[in-house]
N, C-alpha and C positions, 0 to 999 in steps of 0.2 A: 504493500500500500504506500502510495506517495503521500507522506504526512505533511509536507510543506504546503501551506496555504489550503489545507483540507477544508476549512470552514468556508472560505470565500468561493472556492470552486463548487462546493455543494450548493451554496446559495445562488450563484449565478445560474445554475441549472433550474433551481426552484423558481426564480423570477419569471421564467417562461412557462412554468408548469400550471396547468389549470386548477390544481388543488391548492394553490398558494393562498394563504390568509395572513396578510401582513398586519402587524401591530407595531406601530412606530411612534415613539415619543419624539425623537429628533428626526432621523431620516434613515431609511434603509440604505441609502447611498453613502452613509457614514461608515460602511463596512470596509472601505478600501483604504490601504495605507495607514496613516495615523488618524483617519476619520475626516470629518468636515473641518477645514481650517477656519478659525475665527477671522472676522474682518477687522478686528482690533479697534472698532469704534466704540467710544464710551457713551455716557449718558446723553449729552447734547447731540453728538454725532449720530446716535441711533435715530433720533427724530428727524434728522436731516438726510435720511437715506444712506447713512454711512459715509457721507461726504465730509472732507476735512483736510485734504492734503495741502490746500492753500489757506486754511483757516489758522489763525494764531490762537494759542491758549489765552485764557482770560478768566472768565467766570468758571470755566471748566478746563481740565487738562486735555489737550489734543494729542493723543498717542499716535495718531495716524501719521504724523510727521515730527520726528524729534527736533527739527529746527524750530518748531513752534513754541517750545517751552519759554523762550524769551518774552512771550506775551504774558507770563505770570506777573501779577501786579507787584510793583516795587515794594520792598520791605515786608514781604508777606510769605506765609506758609499756607499751602492749599492741600486739603485732604479730601479724597473722594471715596465713596462706597457705592456699589451698584448691585442690583438684584433684578431678576426677571421671572415672570410666569409665562407658561406656554400652553396653549390648547391647539392640538394638531389633529388632522384627519388624513389618513392614508387609504388609498383605494386602488383597486385594479378592476378588471372587467367582471370579477365575480363577487367581490365583497369590499367592505370598508371597515375601518376601525378608528375610533377616536381615543385620545388620551391627553393627559395634562401633567404638568409638573411645575414646581417652583424651585429656583436655584439662586445661590449667591453668584454674582457675575465677576466682580473684580474689586481690588483695592489699589489705589494709586495716590501718590502725593507729589506735590511740586514745591520747589524752594527757590526763592529769588536770592541769588548770591551777590551779584554786582550788576552794574549797568550793561556788562558785556557777557555775563554768564548766568545761566539758570539750569537747574537740574530737576529730574523727576525720577521716582522709583516706585516699585509696587509689584504686585502679582496679578497677572491677567491670563485669561484662557488662550491657549494656542490652537487646540483642536478638541473635538468631542466625538464620541462613539456612543450611540444609543439606539438600538433597534431590537425588535423581536419578530421572528418569522416562524409560523407554524405550518407543518405539512403532514401528509400521510405517506406511509411506506408499507411494504410487505416483506415478510421473512421469506428468503429465497427457498423454493421448493415446498412452501406451505401456503395455506390460505389465511394465515394469521396476519392481520394488519395492525399497525401501531402508529401512534402519533410521535412526531419528531419536532423538536423546537430548536431554533438557532437564535442565540442572543449575543449581543455585544454591548459592553458598558465601558465607561472610563474615558480617557482622553489625556491630552498633554497640557501642561501649564507652563507659563513663562514668568520667571522672576527677572526683573530688568532694572538697570540703572541707566538713565538717559541724560545726556548733556547737550546744551544748546549754547552756541557762541555767536556773538555779534562780530562780523568781520569789518564792516563799515556801515554807514547809515543805510538802512533798508535791506541789507543782506545778512542773513543768519544761516549757519550750518549746524548740524547736530547728528548725534548717533545714539543708538540704544545698544548696550552690551547686555546680553540676556543669557540665562541658563534655562534651557528647555528640558523638561522632565515629566514623567508620568507613566501610567500603567493602563493597558487595555486588556480586557478579558473577553475572549470569544469562546462560547460553549455550544456544543451540540448534545442535546439530551433526547434519548429515545425512551418512551414510557413502556412499562411492562404490559404485556398482553398475552394471556394464555400461557403457553409453555415458554414464551419469550420473556426474559427477566429484565430487559432494557439495559441501557448503558449511559455513560456520560463521557464525553471527550472534551477536554478543556485546554485552552492555550492561554497562558499568562504571558503577555508581551510587555516588556519595559523598554523605554527609549530615553536617551538623554544626550545633550550636546550643548556646547557654547555656540552663540549665534550673534552676529552683528548686522544691523541695518542702519541706513544713512538717510539724511534728508537735507534739502536746501529750500529756503524761501527768500524771495526778493519782492519788496514792496515799494511802491511809489504813491505819492499823494498829489492829487490834482483837483482843485476846486472843491475841497472838503470831502472828496471821495478817496478811499484807500484801495489801490489795486494790487493784488498779490498773485504771484505764480509760485508753485511748489513742485518739487521733484523728490521722489523717494526711490531707494534702491536696496535690494537685499540679494546677496549671492546665493547660489545653490549650495545646499549643505546636506551631508550625509549624517544621519543620527546613529549613534551607537545603540544597537538593538539586541535584545536577548529574548528568546522564546523558550518557555518551559511548557512542554506538551505532556499531558497525562491522560490515561485511559482508566476509567472507573467501571468495574463490572463485578456484580455479586459481592459488593462491599469491599473489594480489593482495588487499591490504587497502584497502577503500574506506570512509571515514567516511560516515555517514548523518545527515542533518539531521532533527531532530524538530520537529513543529509548535510545541511549547512544552515547557518544563521543568516537570515536575509536582513541586511541593514536597510532602513527606510531613508528615502531621500526626499527633501523638500525642494521645490523648484526655485530658480532665479525669478525675481519679481521686479517690476518697474512700474512706478506710478507717476501721474502728472495731474496737477490740479490748478484751477484758476478761481479767483474770488474777487468780489467787490464789497465794500463796506462803507457805510456812512454813519459816523458817530456810533451811538449805542442803539440806534433805531432800526437799522436794516443791514443785512448782509446776505449774500447769495454766492453759491459756488457750484462747481462741477468737477468731477474726478473721472479719471480713466486709469485702470490698473491692468497690467499684463502679467500673467503667470506662465512661465516657460515649461509647461507640463509635457510638451511633446517629446522632451528628452528623457522622460521618466516612463519606464515600462513596468506595469504591475504583473505582467505575464499571466493574466487570467483569461480563460476562454471567453470569447465573444466581447471582450472589453478592449477598447482602444483609448489612448490618451491623446489629447491635443492641447494647444495653448488655450488658456482661459482669458476671457476679456470681461471686465466689469466696468459698467458705466453708472454714475450716480449724479443726482442734482439735489440741492437743498437750499431752502430759503428760511430766514429768520426775521421776524418783525416785532417791534414794540412801539407803542404809541407814546410812551413816556420819554422824559428827558433825563432819566437817571438822577433825579433830585431827591433829597431826603424827605422833603415835605410833600411830595406828590402822592396822589391816591394809590391805594394798593392795586386797583384794577388797571391803572395806566402803567404800572411797573411790570406787568406780565409780559413774557416773551412767547410768541406764537411761532411754531415751526412746522415745516412741511418738507417731505423728501420722497424720492423714488429711486429705485435701482434696478438694473437688469444685468444678468451675468450669463455669458456663454461658458458653461462649465467645461472642465477638463475631461469629464467622463463622456464616453460615447459607447453605448451598449448595443450590439447588433446593428451598427451603423446609425443608431438613433441618439442624438445629443440629449443630455440631461441638463437642461437650462433652468434658470430660476428668475423670478422677478418679485419685487415687493414695493409697497407704498407705506408711508409712515406719517403720523401726525404727533405733535407734542406741544407741551406747554412748560414754561419755566416760571417758577414762583419764587421771587427774591424774598429773603428775610434777613434779619440782623444786618442790615445795611448792604452787604455785598455777597453773602452766602446765598445759595440757590438750591431749590428742590426742583428736579426735572422729572416729568411724567411723560411717557410716550406710548403709542400703540402702533404696531406694525402688522400688516397683513401681507402674506407672501405665498407663492406657489412654486413648486419644484417638481421636475419630472414630467412624465406624459403617460397617457393610457395607451398609446400606440404600441403595437407588437407585444401586448401582454405585460408591459412595464407598469410601474407604480407611480402614481401622482400623489404628492404631499401638498397639503394646504395648511396654513397655520395662522394663529393670532398670537402675537407676543406682546406682553405688557412690561415695560421697563420702568424701574424706579431708580433714581440716582440722586444722591445728595452731595453737594460740594460745599465744604466748610473752609472759610478763610480766617486766618489770624494774622494780625499786623504787630510788628514789634516796635514801630514808631509811628507818629502821626504823619499821614500822607494825604494829599489831595486826591480824592476819588469821587 
């Protein structure tokens, strides 16, 4: 038996099987590699469609571009916490399944050092794996049928320290130094039926590596409008990966040797963004991100990889003037965003693309801190060729707390 990638190979076949009954909290397509990669957008960016490569940090830390940290308010320390809830529905031609969950999202902090240096640090999600697939099978040579379940849980996280430097007026550069780590568990379970006692096949995968990504922002002001362009880059990186495979039958656990350990590779990525901003009342931006997935081969049947493309737009508006004595209603921030992604996955020559739309509101308090609420609706995949379509509602909550160590004009 070829043990390497046994779970994925089996599920690829089941995706096209008429007996498939998918139960997905996150996405069945998170079964590949390290799972679904996070878009790295925080509270405010979530309600802007994940847009932010050309946005500067300010009321919230903008992790999408490390060059943005110089936007942290002078003489201040900023701390953020985020969480989200999800309600998802997965369906194919035969059935559908709904599920939900609530999870902590991230912790991040920003620190103003000098007029030419700011930094940020925290822990953020890097990828997630979360799927359940049920199917039916038969014992060879018998009429006995049994249920089989494939599950995947876990994912990778990223602990990072980012720095942003001012080169000259309007130009900033930055980088994030990160440690990526985590565990992914994939399990195949066959229930007992008649003379068949069932079994469990489990793979515990761990991965870790150091990682660097970079960013640049350049801004110019004209007639009270601030125009910014941003560029981000991350090199391709191989993660150090370990797989522990075991087979459990009749209460006995037996480790299985694999022909070789398969290291996971993340692709080279490049991003470009533009934005416009006027005071604290209005800003809008658009991003494009390219992932060089065509150079990475998962070696799974019926599965091809191609370069991914992600497009997003976002708009933020407030009717207030950011004055301390203005009404609470005028101080609110209203946000809208949308995104579309040509995925790197292509199954049986069918692309697995996604799209989403988001709305949000920012509620300032304690002069400069802010509570952000947003809602996102999205779809992923297709019903064509017996594949699975996921739709979801996600609800984000993010709180950004500011502390100042001296009196500043804000």
